[in-house]
GULOZA-848359 format. One record per residue (C-alpha): residue number from 1; residue in three letters; x, y, z. Coordinates in Angstrom, 3 decimals, always signed. Example, Ala and Ser with C-alpha at 12.3 -4.5 7.8 and 13.67 -1.06 7.14 Angstrom:
// GULOZA-848359
<atom n="1" res="ALA" xx="+12.300" yy="-4.500" zz="+7.800"/>
<atom n="2" res="SER" xx="+13.670" yy="-1.060" zz="+7.140"/>
***
This chain:
// GULOZA-848359
<atom n="1" res="MET" xx="-138.710" yy="-31.211" zz="+97.595"/>
<atom n="2" res="VAL" xx="-142.272" yy="-31.769" zz="+96.390"/>
<atom n="3" res="SER" xx="-144.139" yy="-34.511" zz="+98.191"/>
<atom n="4" res="ILE" xx="-145.829" yy="-36.905" zz="+95.797"/>
<atom n="5" res="SER" xx="-149.371" yy="-37.827" zz="+96.706"/>
<atom n="6" res="LYS" xx="-150.314" yy="-41.458" zz="+96.528"/>
<atom n="7" res="ASN" xx="-152.890" yy="-42.432" zz="+93.974"/>
<atom n="8" res="LYS" xx="-156.467" yy="-42.065" zz="+95.091"/>
<atom n="9" res="VAL" xx="-157.782" yy="-45.585" zz="+94.539"/>
<atom n="10" res="ASN" xx="-158.119" yy="-48.472" zz="+96.938"/>
<atom n="11" res="SER" xx="-155.136" yy="-50.817" zz="+96.710"/>
<atom n="12" res="ASP" xx="-157.372" yy="-53.868" zz="+96.524"/>
<atom n="13" res="GLN" xx="-158.869" yy="-52.586" zz="+93.274"/>
<atom n="14" res="VAL" xx="-155.644" yy="-52.382" zz="+91.265"/>
<atom n="15" res="ILE" xx="-153.491" yy="-54.942" zz="+89.511"/>
<atom n="16" res="ASN" xx="-150.015" yy="-53.474" zz="+89.777"/>
<atom n="17" res="ASP" xx="-147.936" yy="-50.685" zz="+91.274"/>
<atom n="18" res="LEU" xx="-148.198" yy="-48.423" zz="+88.208"/>
<atom n="19" res="LEU" xx="-151.962" yy="-48.316" zz="+88.533"/>
<atom n="20" res="LYS" xx="-151.622" yy="-47.556" zz="+92.233"/>
<atom n="21" res="LYS" xx="-149.326" yy="-44.658" zz="+91.449"/>
<atom n="22" res="ARG" xx="-151.099" yy="-43.242" zz="+88.394"/>
<atom n="23" res="TRP" xx="-153.304" yy="-40.210" zz="+88.928"/>
<atom n="24" res="SER" xx="-154.135" yy="-36.890" zz="+87.304"/>
<atom n="25" res="PRO" xx="-152.693" yy="-33.945" zz="+89.238"/>
<atom n="26" res="ARG" xx="-153.223" yy="-30.320" zz="+88.328"/>
<atom n="27" res="ALA" xx="-150.053" yy="-29.081" zz="+89.994"/>
<atom n="28" res="PHE" xx="-147.165" yy="-29.736" zz="+87.613"/>
<atom n="29" res="SER" xx="-143.526" yy="-28.749" zz="+87.627"/>
<atom n="30" res="ASP" xx="-142.502" yy="-26.266" zz="+84.935"/>
<atom n="31" res="LYS" xx="-139.318" yy="-28.297" zz="+84.490"/>
<atom n="32" res="LYS" xx="-138.291" yy="-29.404" zz="+81.008"/>
<atom n="33" res="ILE" xx="-138.296" yy="-33.143" zz="+80.313"/>
<atom n="34" res="PRO" xx="-135.442" yy="-34.747" zz="+78.336"/>
<atom n="35" res="GLN" xx="-136.642" yy="-35.367" zz="+74.795"/>
<atom n="36" res="GLU" xx="-135.817" yy="-39.068" zz="+74.884"/>
<atom n="37" res="LYS" xx="-138.018" yy="-39.439" zz="+77.953"/>
<atom n="38" res="LEU" xx="-140.951" yy="-37.707" zz="+76.274"/>
<atom n="39" res="LEU" xx="-140.533" yy="-39.764" zz="+73.114"/>
<atom n="40" res="LYS" xx="-140.517" yy="-42.978" zz="+75.138"/>
<atom n="41" res="VAL" xx="-144.012" yy="-42.160" zz="+76.425"/>
<atom n="42" res="PHE" xx="-145.386" yy="-41.719" zz="+72.897"/>
<atom n="43" res="LYS" xx="-143.469" yy="-44.674" zz="+71.514"/>
<atom n="44" res="SER" xx="-144.952" yy="-46.888" zz="+74.215"/>
<atom n="45" res="GLY" xx="-148.471" yy="-45.729" zz="+73.393"/>
<atom n="46" res="SER" xx="-147.918" yy="-46.536" zz="+69.735"/>
<atom n="47" res="GLN" xx="-147.411" yy="-50.224" zz="+70.541"/>
<atom n="48" res="VAL" xx="-151.084" yy="-50.848" zz="+71.348"/>
<atom n="49" res="ALA" xx="-153.378" yy="-52.807" zz="+69.059"/>
<atom n="50" res="SER" xx="-155.716" yy="-50.915" zz="+66.733"/>
<atom n="51" res="SER" xx="-158.423" yy="-51.948" zz="+64.304"/>
<atom n="52" res="TYR" xx="-156.778" yy="-53.169" zz="+61.072"/>
<atom n="53" res="ASN" xx="-153.554" yy="-51.769" zz="+62.558"/>
<atom n="54" res="GLU" xx="-154.791" yy="-48.381" zz="+61.398"/>
<atom n="55" res="GLN" xx="-153.082" yy="-46.496" zz="+64.266"/>
<atom n="56" res="PRO" xx="-155.470" yy="-43.541" zz="+63.840"/>
<atom n="57" res="TRP" xx="-153.829" yy="-41.289" zz="+66.436"/>
<atom n="58" res="ALA" xx="-151.856" yy="-38.094" zz="+65.898"/>
<atom n="59" res="PHE" xx="-150.609" yy="-35.438" zz="+68.336"/>
<atom n="60" res="ILE" xx="-149.423" yy="-31.845" zz="+68.586"/>
<atom n="61" res="LEU" xx="-146.946" yy="-31.417" zz="+71.441"/>
<atom n="62" res="ALA" xx="-146.300" yy="-27.810" zz="+72.440"/>
<atom n="63" res="THR" xx="-143.656" yy="-26.416" zz="+74.775"/>
<atom n="64" res="LYS" xx="-144.337" yy="-23.351" zz="+76.904"/>
<atom n="65" res="GLY" xx="-142.945" yy="-20.284" zz="+75.201"/>
<atom n="66" res="ASP" xx="-143.632" yy="-21.553" zz="+71.689"/>
<atom n="67" res="SER" xx="-146.361" yy="-20.070" zz="+69.513"/>
<atom n="68" res="SER" xx="-147.954" yy="-23.508" zz="+69.262"/>
<atom n="69" res="TYR" xx="-148.378" yy="-23.540" zz="+73.048"/>
<atom n="70" res="GLU" xx="-150.309" yy="-20.267" zz="+72.954"/>
<atom n="71" res="LYS" xx="-152.544" yy="-21.577" zz="+70.172"/>
<atom n="72" res="LEU" xx="-153.340" yy="-24.714" zz="+72.170"/>
<atom n="73" res="TYR" xx="-153.867" yy="-22.748" zz="+75.369"/>
<atom n="74" res="ASP" xx="-156.315" yy="-20.511" zz="+73.532"/>
<atom n="75" res="CYS" xx="-158.541" yy="-23.539" zz="+72.877"/>
<atom n="76" res="LEU" xx="-159.080" yy="-24.425" zz="+76.538"/>
<atom n="77" res="VAL" xx="-162.122" yy="-23.551" zz="+78.627"/>
<atom n="78" res="GLU" xx="-161.495" yy="-20.991" zz="+81.353"/>
<atom n="79" res="PHE" xx="-161.401" yy="-23.568" zz="+84.166"/>
<atom n="80" res="ASN" xx="-158.517" yy="-25.476" zz="+82.576"/>
<atom n="81" res="LYS" xx="-156.642" yy="-22.275" zz="+81.787"/>
<atom n="82" res="LYS" xx="-156.344" yy="-21.710" zz="+85.547"/>
<atom n="83" res="TRP" xx="-153.957" yy="-24.631" zz="+86.079"/>
<atom n="84" res="VAL" xx="-152.431" yy="-25.975" zz="+82.848"/>
<atom n="85" res="THR" xx="-149.643" yy="-23.391" zz="+82.824"/>
<atom n="86" res="THR" xx="-148.154" yy="-25.035" zz="+85.901"/>
<atom n="87" res="GLY" xx="-146.691" yy="-27.548" zz="+83.432"/>
<atom n="88" res="HIS" xx="-144.213" yy="-27.064" zz="+80.599"/>
<atom n="89" res="TYR" xx="-145.943" yy="-29.197" zz="+77.972"/>
<atom n="90" res="LEU" xx="-149.425" yy="-29.078" zz="+76.493"/>
<atom n="91" res="VAL" xx="-150.568" yy="-31.740" zz="+74.049"/>
<atom n="92" res="ALA" xx="-153.562" yy="-32.264" zz="+71.763"/>
<atom n="93" res="ALA" xx="-154.590" yy="-35.721" zz="+70.561"/>
<atom n="94" res="PHE" xx="-156.384" yy="-36.357" zz="+67.285"/>
<atom n="95" res="SER" xx="-157.875" yy="-39.374" zz="+65.598"/>
<atom n="96" res="LYS" xx="-158.365" yy="-40.131" zz="+61.915"/>
<atom n="97" res="LYS" xx="-162.041" yy="-40.579" zz="+61.013"/>
<atom n="98" res="TYR" xx="-161.601" yy="-42.952" zz="+58.101"/>
<atom n="99" res="PHE" xx="-159.689" yy="-46.121" zz="+57.372"/>
<atom n="100" res="GLY" xx="-156.775" yy="-45.835" zz="+54.973"/>
<atom n="101" res="ASN" xx="-158.615" yy="-48.287" zz="+52.762"/>
<atom n="102" res="LYS" xx="-161.499" yy="-46.107" zz="+51.573"/>
<atom n="103" res="GLU" xx="-163.713" yy="-49.152" zz="+51.034"/>
<atom n="104" res="LYS" xx="-163.792" yy="-49.723" zz="+54.789"/>
<atom n="105" res="GLY" xx="-165.299" yy="-46.265" zz="+55.325"/>
<atom n="106" res="ILE" xx="-165.581" yy="-44.622" zz="+58.753"/>
<atom n="107" res="ASN" xx="-163.368" yy="-46.043" zz="+61.479"/>
<atom n="108" res="LEU" xx="-165.831" yy="-46.515" zz="+64.334"/>
<atom n="109" res="HIS" xx="-163.009" yy="-47.862" zz="+66.528"/>
<atom n="110" res="ARG" xx="-160.887" yy="-44.688" zz="+66.364"/>
<atom n="111" res="PHE" xx="-161.915" yy="-43.388" zz="+69.803"/>
<atom n="112" res="TYR" xx="-161.336" yy="-46.788" zz="+71.393"/>
<atom n="113" res="ASP" xx="-157.924" yy="-47.132" zz="+69.754"/>
<atom n="114" res="THR" xx="-156.761" yy="-43.609" zz="+70.604"/>
<atom n="115" res="GLY" xx="-157.971" yy="-44.166" zz="+74.174"/>
<atom n="116" res="ALA" xx="-155.915" yy="-47.340" zz="+74.329"/>
<atom n="117" res="PHE" xx="-152.881" yy="-45.357" zz="+73.188"/>
<atom n="118" res="MET" xx="-153.452" yy="-42.813" zz="+75.946"/>
<atom n="119" res="SER" xx="-153.909" yy="-45.491" zz="+78.579"/>
<atom n="120" res="VAL" xx="-150.598" yy="-47.177" zz="+77.795"/>
<atom n="121" res="ALA" xx="-148.792" yy="-43.856" zz="+77.327"/>
<atom n="122" res="SER" xx="-150.059" yy="-42.679" zz="+80.716"/>
<atom n="123" res="LEU" xx="-148.778" yy="-45.816" zz="+82.425"/>
<atom n="124" res="GLN" xx="-145.403" yy="-45.464" zz="+80.705"/>
<atom n="125" res="ALA" xx="-145.281" yy="-41.862" zz="+81.883"/>
<atom n="126" res="THR" xx="-145.997" yy="-43.073" zz="+85.419"/>
<atom n="127" res="ALA" xx="-143.125" yy="-45.553" zz="+85.158"/>
<atom n="128" res="LEU" xx="-140.870" yy="-42.597" zz="+84.296"/>
<atom n="129" res="ASP" xx="-142.121" yy="-40.521" zz="+87.246"/>
<atom n="130" res="LEU" xx="-144.183" yy="-38.335" zz="+84.938"/>
<atom n="131" res="TYR" xx="-147.879" yy="-37.556" zz="+85.184"/>
<atom n="132" res="VAL" xx="-150.630" yy="-36.956" zz="+82.648"/>
<atom n="133" res="HIS" xx="-153.845" yy="-35.002" zz="+83.104"/>
<atom n="134" res="GLN" xx="-156.281" yy="-35.310" zz="+80.212"/>
<atom n="135" res="MET" xx="-158.979" yy="-32.741" zz="+79.498"/>
<atom n="136" res="ALA" xx="-162.278" yy="-32.709" zz="+77.657"/>
<atom n="137" res="GLY" xx="-162.748" yy="-28.985" zz="+78.281"/>
<atom n="138" res="PHE" xx="-161.585" yy="-27.354" zz="+75.061"/>
<atom n="139" res="SER" xx="-163.007" yy="-26.071" zz="+71.779"/>
<atom n="140" res="ARG" xx="-162.686" yy="-28.640" zz="+69.024"/>
<atom n="141" res="ASP" xx="-163.622" yy="-26.095" zz="+66.392"/>
<atom n="142" res="LYS" xx="-160.992" yy="-23.646" zz="+67.587"/>
<atom n="143" res="ILE" xx="-158.201" yy="-26.196" zz="+67.715"/>
<atom n="144" res="SER" xx="-159.038" yy="-27.393" zz="+64.202"/>
<atom n="145" res="SER" xx="-158.996" yy="-23.798" zz="+62.993"/>
<atom n="146" res="ASN" xx="-155.866" yy="-22.708" zz="+64.874"/>
<atom n="147" res="PHE" xx="-153.807" yy="-25.564" zz="+63.443"/>
<atom n="148" res="HIS" xx="-155.520" yy="-26.098" zz="+60.084"/>
<atom n="149" res="ILE" xx="-156.229" yy="-29.714" zz="+60.968"/>
<atom n="150" res="PRO" xx="-157.123" yy="-31.850" zz="+57.914"/>
<atom n="151" res="ALA" xx="-160.855" yy="-32.614" zz="+57.732"/>
<atom n="152" res="GLU" xx="-160.248" yy="-36.357" zz="+58.132"/>
<atom n="153" res="TYR" xx="-158.851" yy="-35.813" zz="+61.649"/>
<atom n="154" res="GLU" xx="-160.772" yy="-34.741" zz="+64.740"/>
<atom n="155" res="PRO" xx="-159.579" yy="-33.579" zz="+68.170"/>
<atom n="156" res="ILE" xx="-160.097" yy="-36.180" zz="+70.908"/>
<atom n="157" res="THR" xx="-158.462" yy="-34.822" zz="+74.063"/>
<atom n="158" res="MET" xx="-155.874" yy="-32.400" zz="+75.365"/>
<atom n="159" res="PHE" xx="-153.448" yy="-33.105" zz="+78.178"/>
<atom n="160" res="VAL" xx="-150.574" yy="-31.836" zz="+80.270"/>
<atom n="161" res="ILE" xx="-147.569" yy="-34.082" zz="+80.807"/>
<atom n="162" res="GLY" xx="-144.750" yy="-33.463" zz="+83.248"/>
<atom n="163" res="GLU" xx="-143.310" yy="-33.984" zz="+86.681"/>
<atom n="164" res="ILE" xx="-145.541" yy="-33.349" zz="+89.651"/>
<atom n="165" res="GLY" xx="-145.446" yy="-29.909" zz="+91.233"/>
<atom n="166" res="ASP" xx="-146.281" yy="-28.236" zz="+94.526"/>
<atom n="167" res="LYS" xx="-150.044" yy="-27.977" zz="+95.002"/>
<atom n="168" res="ASN" xx="-149.549" yy="-24.575" zz="+96.643"/>
<atom n="169" res="ILE" xx="-149.035" yy="-23.029" zz="+93.203"/>
<atom n="170" res="LEU" xx="-152.704" yy="-23.726" zz="+92.423"/>
<atom n="171" res="PRO" xx="-155.640" yy="-21.401" zz="+93.086"/>
<atom n="172" res="GLU" xx="-157.198" yy="-22.048" zz="+96.479"/>
<atom n="173" res="ASN" xx="-160.263" yy="-23.874" zz="+95.103"/>
<atom n="174" res="LEU" xx="-158.072" yy="-26.312" zz="+93.168"/>
<atom n="175" res="LYS" xx="-155.709" yy="-27.222" zz="+95.983"/>
<atom n="176" res="LYS" xx="-158.423" yy="-29.364" zz="+97.548"/>
<atom n="177" res="SER" xx="-158.731" yy="-31.496" zz="+94.426"/>
<atom n="178" res="GLU" xx="-155.098" yy="-32.559" zz="+94.807"/>
<atom n="179" res="ASN" xx="-156.097" yy="-34.335" zz="+98.001"/>
<atom n="180" res="SER" xx="-159.493" yy="-35.632" zz="+96.963"/>
<atom n="181" res="THR" xx="-160.320" yy="-39.283" zz="+96.542"/>
<atom n="182" res="SER" xx="-161.092" yy="-40.875" zz="+93.187"/>
<atom n="183" res="PRO" xx="-163.751" yy="-43.487" zz="+93.898"/>
<atom n="184" res="ARG" xx="-164.156" yy="-46.389" zz="+91.510"/>
<atom n="185" res="LYS" xx="-167.290" yy="-48.359" zz="+90.765"/>
<atom n="186" res="GLU" xx="-167.578" yy="-51.804" zz="+92.259"/>
<atom n="187" res="ILE" xx="-167.159" yy="-54.612" zz="+89.718"/>
<atom n="188" res="ASP" xx="-170.765" yy="-55.731" zz="+90.054"/>
<atom n="189" res="GLU" xx="-171.840" yy="-52.314" zz="+88.759"/>
<atom n="190" res="PHE" xx="-170.324" yy="-52.910" zz="+85.324"/>
<atom n="191" res="LEU" xx="-169.561" yy="-56.623" zz="+84.908"/>
<atom n="192" res="PHE" xx="-172.724" yy="-58.496" zz="+83.999"/>
<atom n="193" res="LYS" xx="-173.771" yy="-62.091" zz="+83.326"/>
<atom n="194" res="ASP" xx="-176.637" yy="-63.504" zz="+81.247"/>
<atom n="195" res="GLU" xx="-178.549" yy="-60.240" zz="+81.063"/>
<atom n="196" res="TRP" xx="-177.944" yy="-56.502" zz="+81.387"/>
<atom n="197" res="GLY" xx="-177.635" yy="-55.390" zz="+84.976"/>
<atom n="198" res="LYS" xx="-177.273" yy="-58.886" zz="+86.412"/>
<atom n="199" res="SER" xx="-174.007" yy="-58.980" zz="+88.311"/>
<atom n="200" res="PHE" xx="-171.440" yy="-61.538" zz="+87.252"/>
***
């Protein structure tokens, strides 16, 4: 049985048990996840608010062994290629650049809204004993080319989702990261009053 590491944040800095438990492992189980469980994660993310209710997000979910998985894998930087195959699912997230109403023009909130989706989806995954590790290390040009993504959409992030695995399956230099701490800034470093930099 795989031992599940506790989340790497101080308990006095979190608001509930899901946030205590949530973290981003690199050692995943290659086990398949029931479809209804996977869909619940994405359905939960879709409930977040978005500017003008635009819901700009879109995703490609690939299962190991499928051609779509290989095309997503091909887009990753070499460092991420070393560990993502521990999991069974690889996902790419996209966001629509423009509002549906052309008069509104570019949707400057699309990153914020897609990030909100991912935040809620990650917490729902945690509630289902699943884990999510998001990645910025991939080629946006390659993913757009490999999947013929419409010009109005842009890649935002890629991630692995699945059950946690045994850290011993990782390369030696990555095993340490499964035990590392994840420090968080103190509130007075980002919550200001009256003027920039003045702690609340």
